[in-house]
C-alpha positions in Angstrom: 0.0 0.0 0.0 1.7 3.2 -1.1 1.6 6.1 1.3 -0.1 8.3 -1.2 -3.1 6.0 -1.3 -4.0 6.5 2.3 -5.0 9.3 4.7 -3.7 9.1 8.2 -6.5 9.4 10.7 -6.8 11.9 13.5 -8.6 11.9 16.8 -12.2 12.3 15.5 -12.7 9.2 13.4 -10.5 7.2 15.8 -12.8 8.3 18.6 -15.9 7.1 16.8 -14.2 3.7 16.3 -13.3 3.6 20.0 -16.9 4.4 20.9 -18.1 1.3 19.0 -15.3 -0.8 20.5 -16.4 0.4 23.9 -19.6 -1.5 23.4 -17.5 -4.7 22.9 -15.5 -3.8 26.0 -18.7 -3.6 28.0 -19.7 -7.0 26.8 -16.3 -8.3 27.9 -16.9 -6.7 31.3 -20.2 -8.6 31.6 -18.5 -11.8 30.6 -15.6 -11.3 33.1 -17.8 -10.4 36.1 -20.3 -13.2 35.5 -17.5 -15.8 34.8 -15.7 -14.9 38.0 -19.0 -14.7 39.9 -20.1 -18.2 38.8 -16.7 -19.6 39.8 -16.7 -17.9 43.2 -20.4 -18.5 43.9 -21.1 -14.7 43.9 -24.0 -14.9 41.4 -27.5 -14.7 42.8 -30.2 -16.0 40.4 -33.8 -14.9 41.0 -36.5 -15.6 38.5 -35.4 -14.3 35.2 -32.4 -12.3 36.4 -28.9 -12.9 37.7 -26.8 -10.5 39.8 -23.1 -10.7 40.5 -21.7 -8.7 43.4 -18.0 -9.0 43.5 -15.6 -7.5 46.0 -12.0 -8.0 47.1 -10.0 -10.6 45.2 -12.9 -11.7 43.1 -13.4 -8.2 41.8 -9.7 -7.8 41.1 -9.6 -11.0 39.2 -12.7 -10.0 37.1 -11.1 -6.6 36.4 -7.8 -8.3 35.2 -9.8 -10.8 33.1 -11.7 -7.9 31.5 -8.5 -6.0 30.9 -6.9 -9.0 29.2 -10.0 -9.7 27.1 -10.2 -6.1 26.0 -6.5 -5.8 25.0 -6.5 -9.2 23.3 -9.6 -8.2 21.3 -7.6 -5.3 19.8 -4.3 -7.3 19.4 -5.9 -10.3 17.7 -8.3 -8.4 15.4 -5.7 -5.8 14.4 -3.0 -8.4 13.8 -5.4 -10.6 11.7 -7.5 -8.0 9.9 -5.8 -4.7 10.6 -9.0 -3.4 12.3 -11.4 -4.0 15.2 -15.1 -3.9 14.7 -15.2 -0.2 15.4 -12.4 0.5 12.9 -14.2 -1.7 10.4 -17.4 0.2 10.7 -15.7 3.6 10.2 -13.5 2.2 7.4 -10.1 2.7 9.0 -7.3 0.3 9.7 -3.9 -0.1 11.5 -0.8 -0.7 9.3 2.9 -0.7 9.8 4.4 2.8 9.4 5.8 1.7 6.0 2.3 0.7 4.8 2.7 -3.1 5.3 0.7 -5.5 7.4 0.8 -5.3 11.1 3.0 -7.9 12.9 1.8 -9.6 16.0 4.6 -7.8 18.0 3.5 -4.4 16.7 -0.2 -5.2 17.5 0.8 -6.3 21.0 3.0 -3.3 21.7 0.5 -0.7 20.4 -2.3 -2.1 22.4 -0.3 -2.8 25.6 0.5 0.9 25.5 -3.2 1.7 25.2 -3.0 1.5 29.0 -0.7 4.6 29.0 -2.6 6.4 26.3 -5.8 6.3 28.4 -4.1 8.2 31.3 -4.6 10.4 33.2 -8.3 10.7 32.1 -10.1 9.2 29.2 -7.4 9.0 26.5 -5.8 12.4 27.3 -2.2 11.1 26.6 -3.4 9.4 23.4 -5.3 12.5 22.2 -2.4 14.9 22.9 0.1 12.5 21.2 -2.1 12.2 18.1 -2.5 16.0 17.8 1.2 16.6 18.4 2.3 13.9 15.9 3.1 14.6 12.2 1.7 11.2 11.3 -1.2 11.4 13.8 0.2 8.6 16.0 -0.7 8.0 19.6 2.1 6.8 21.9 1.4 3.2 21.2 1.6 3.8 17.5 4.9 5.6 17.8 6.6 2.8 19.9 5.1 0.0 17.7 5.9 2.0 14.5 2.3 1.9 13.2 -0.3 4.3 11.8 -4.1 4.3 11.6 -5.2 5.1 8.0 -8.3 5.4 5.9 -7.6 3.4 2.7 
């Protein structure tokens, strides 16, 4: 893919993709909480509803499970397809900075650093780094040598 064939994507369109992916994250949160709740016996089923109230170690395990599921969602889909569901719906994709396919290492690095990009409040580091970058790269993109483009 030649660099002239693509447009590097800024904060706006990436934010829309992230909003869609947040729905997937919420589903993973539900899965993590209820999976841990069932294992620990912290799920109360009454009639047609189920409620999981986790605290302490069980809540921490559910949080870590959710975090792993959410990061792996991005890693695996971006590595395999170059895009998550959110990126697919807004027609953007992640590529290596030279325009090639994303390696598993690059997908892992850029998404592990998502944890830093989200700091100190909702994606402030990521937003500032995209705005300050000539190639519209968040910190994870810079370290992984990737860009988000609209083909």
